[in-house]
C-alpha positions in Angstrom: 42.3 2.3 2.4 39.2 3.0 0.3 35.9 2.0 1.6 34.0 -0.6 -0.5 30.3 -0.5 -0.9 28.2 -3.4 -2.1 25.7 -3.0 -5.0 22.8 -3.4 -2.5 24.1 -0.6 -0.3 24.6 1.7 -3.3 21.1 0.8 -4.6 19.6 1.6 -1.2 21.3 5.1 -1.1 20.1 5.9 -4.6 16.5 4.7 -3.7 16.4 7.0 -0.7 17.8 10.0 -2.5 15.4 9.6 -5.4 12.4 9.1 -3.1 13.4 12.2 -1.1 13.5 14.5 -4.1 10.4 13.0 -5.7 8.6 13.6 -2.4 9.9 17.2 -2.3 8.4 17.9 -5.7 4.9 17.0 -4.4 3.3 20.4 -3.8 0.1 19.5 -1.9 -0.5 22.1 0.8 -3.7 20.3 2.0 -2.8 16.6 1.8 -5.5 14.3 3.0 -4.7 11.7 5.5 -4.3 7.9 5.1 -5.3 5.2 7.6 -3.0 2.4 8.5 -4.8 -0.7 9.8 -2.6 -3.1 11.8 -4.7 -6.3 12.4 -2.1 -8.1 14.4 1.1 -7.5 16.4 3.2 -5.1 14.3 6.5 -7.0 13.8 9.0 -4.8 11.9 6.8 -1.7 11.9 9.6 0.5 13.2 11.4 0.4 9.9 8.4 1.6 8.0 8.0 4.4 10.6 11.6 5.5 9.9 10.8 5.6 6.2 7.7 7.7 6.6 9.5 10.1 9.0 12.4 10.5 6.6 10.0 11.7 3.8 7.8 13.8 6.0 4.8 11.4 5.8 4.1 10.7 9.5 1.9 13.8 10.0 -0.4 12.5 7.3 -0.9 9.1 8.8 -3.2 7.7 11.5 -2.6 4.2 12.9 -5.3 1.9 14.1 -3.9 -1.1 16.0 -5.6 -4.3 17.1 -3.2 -4.7 20.0 -1.5 -2.3 22.4 2.2 -2.4 22.1 5.1 -0.5 23.7 7.6 -2.1 21.2 7.1 0.6 18.6 7.9 4.3 19.0 5.2 6.2 17.0 5.8 9.9 17.1 4.5 12.7 14.9 1.2 10.9 14.1 -1.9 9.7 16.0 -2.4 6.1 17.1 -5.7 4.5 18.0 -6.6 1.1 19.4 -9.4 -1.4 18.7 -9.9 -2.0 22.4 -10.7 1.7 23.1 -14.4 2.5 22.4 -13.5 6.2 22.0 -10.8 5.4 19.4 -13.2 3.2 17.5 -15.8 5.9 17.4 -13.3 8.4 16.1 -12.0 6.2 13.3 -15.5 5.2 12.1 -16.8 8.8 12.1 -13.7 10.0 10.3 -13.5 7.4 7.5 -14.7 9.7 4.8 -11.7 12.0 5.4 -9.1 9.4 4.7 -7.7 9.3 1.2 -6.6 5.7 1.3 -6.2 2.7 3.5 -3.0 0.7 4.0 -3.0 -2.8 5.7 0.3 -3.5 7.5 1.3 -7.2 7.2 -2.3 -8.6 7.4 -2.5 -12.4 7.9 -3.8 -14.7 5.1 -6.8 -15.3 7.4 -7.5 -11.6 7.5 -7.3 -11.3 3.7 -9.6 -14.3 3.2 -12.1 -12.7 5.6 -12.0 -9.6 3.3 -12.6 -11.6 0.2 -15.5 -13.4 1.9 -17.0 -10.1 3.2 -17.0 -11.1 6.8 -18.2 -7.8 8.3 -18.3 -9.1 11.9 -14.6 -8.2 12.1 -14.4 -4.4 12.4 -11.1 -4.1 10.6 -12.4 -6.2 7.8 -15.5 -4.1 7.7 -13.4 -0.9 7.4 -11.4 -2.5 4.6 -14.5 -3.4 2.7 -15.8 0.2 3.2 -12.8 1.5 1.4 -13.0 -1.0 -1.4 -16.7 -0.4 -2.0 -15.9 3.4 -2.0 -13.3 2.8 -4.7 -10.6 4.3 -2.5 -7.1 2.8 -2.8 -6.5 -0.1 -0.4 -2.9 -1.3 -0.2 -1.8 -4.4 1.6 1.9 -4.3 2.7 3.4 -7.8 3.0 6.9 -9.1 3.7 6.6 -11.6 0.9 5.1 -12.0 -2.6 1.9 -14.1 -2.4 2.4 -15.6 -5.8 5.9 -16.8 -4.8 4.6 -19.1 -2.0 5.0 -22.9 -2.3 3.1 -24.8 -4.9 0.4 -27.4 -4.5 -3.0 -26.7 -3.1 -1.8 -24.0 -0.7 0.1 -22.1 -3.3 -2.8 -22.3 -5.8 -5.3 -21.1 -3.2 -3.0 -18.3 -2.2 -2.5 -17.1 -5.7 -6.3 -17.2 -6.3 -6.7 -15.2 -3.1 -4.4 -12.5 -4.4 -6.2 -12.5 -7.8 -9.6 -12.2 -6.2 -8.5 -9.3 -3.9 -6.9 -7.6 -6.9 -10.1 -7.8 -8.8 -11.8 -6.2 -5.7 -9.3 -3.3 -6.0 -6.6 -4.2 -3.5 -3.0 -3.4 -4.3 -0.1 -5.4 -2.8 3.1 -3.6 -1.8 6.3 -4.3 0.1 6.5 -3.4 3.8 8.8 -0.4 2.9 7.6 2.3 0.6 9.1 2.1 -2.9 10.4 5.1 -4.9 7.4 5.0 -7.3 4.9 5.5 -4.4 5.9 9.1 -4.1 4.9 10.7 -7.4 5.7 14.3 -8.3 2.7 16.6 -8.8 1.2 16.3 -12.3 2.1 12.7 -12.9 -1.1 11.2 -11.5 -3.9 10.7 -14.0 -1.8 11.7 -17.0 -2.4 8.6 -19.1 -5.5 8.5 -21.3 -4.6 5.2 -23.0 -2.9 2.3 -21.1 -1.3 -0.2 -23.5 0.7 -3.4 -23.0 3.9 -1.5 -23.9 3.2 1.1 -21.2 2.8 -1.6 -18.6 6.0 -3.3 -19.8 7.9 -0.1 -19.5 6.5 0.5 -16.0 7.5 -3.0 -15.0 11.1 -2.4 -16.3 11.3 0.8 -14.1 10.2 -1.3 -11.1 6.9 0.5 -10.7 4.0 -1.2 -8.9 1.3 1.4 -9.8 0.1 3.1 -13.0 -2.1 6.2 -12.5 -4.4 6.9 -15.4 -7.0 9.6 -16.2 -10.6 9.0 -15.1 -11.8 8.1 -18.6 -8.7 6.3 -19.7 -8.9 3.3 -22.0 -7.1 0.2 -20.7 -6.5 -2.4 -23.4 -7.2 -6.1 -22.7 -3.5 -6.9 -23.3 -2.5 -4.2 -20.9 -4.7 -5.5 -18.2 -3.4 -9.0 -18.8 0.2 -7.8 -18.7 -0.4 -5.8 -15.5 -1.8 -8.9 -13.7 1.2 -10.9 -14.9 3.7 -8.3 -13.6 1.9 -7.6 -10.4 1.1 -4.0 -11.4 -2.1 -2.2 -10.4 -3.7 0.3 -12.8 -5.5 3.1 -11.0 -7.8 5.7 -12.6 
């Protein structure tokens, strides 16, 4: 009897294989680290850890958690806690060494605090530090903000995402996508970002477009990118 696989199962296998080989092609002997901020209890974090471990990413990640938890097994990386003064000091002193910041499932209240610049919250202050330094800040969410219910709540939520996007924040799924692991040489290759380039990236399922430092981004491309939920990074 032949085993039958669903389209979703086949798609997941293809995604993992492509991600693995794209990751293998990245030749970066001195990769800089990224910081994961987890501003509330990390529900579902174990699945992300499995993805990072699969592609050899755990050794390049530090985790900074608001709450201590024994529910998640984090091995191969370092973990720090907001309640530990020594950990807080280490993270703050080491901020310049981190290449990018990732927020794991932040609450809407946390995102609003970032938009309003409420620096009394240490994790919000760290997030603002990365945004002001023009370093990538990625918020991983289990849902698409723009897809929430309509009415006043939906409108305000959409405005929140747009405001944070203008500040430089990128929104991603909880699990890394294939396009997040780019082979060496692809980053910064575009000198002109057009509406057609954005459309093609959207059809490939990409969330990020990396352009050269002095690249020209046409107004239509910027509008199309916002419509498709794609971030353009120089």
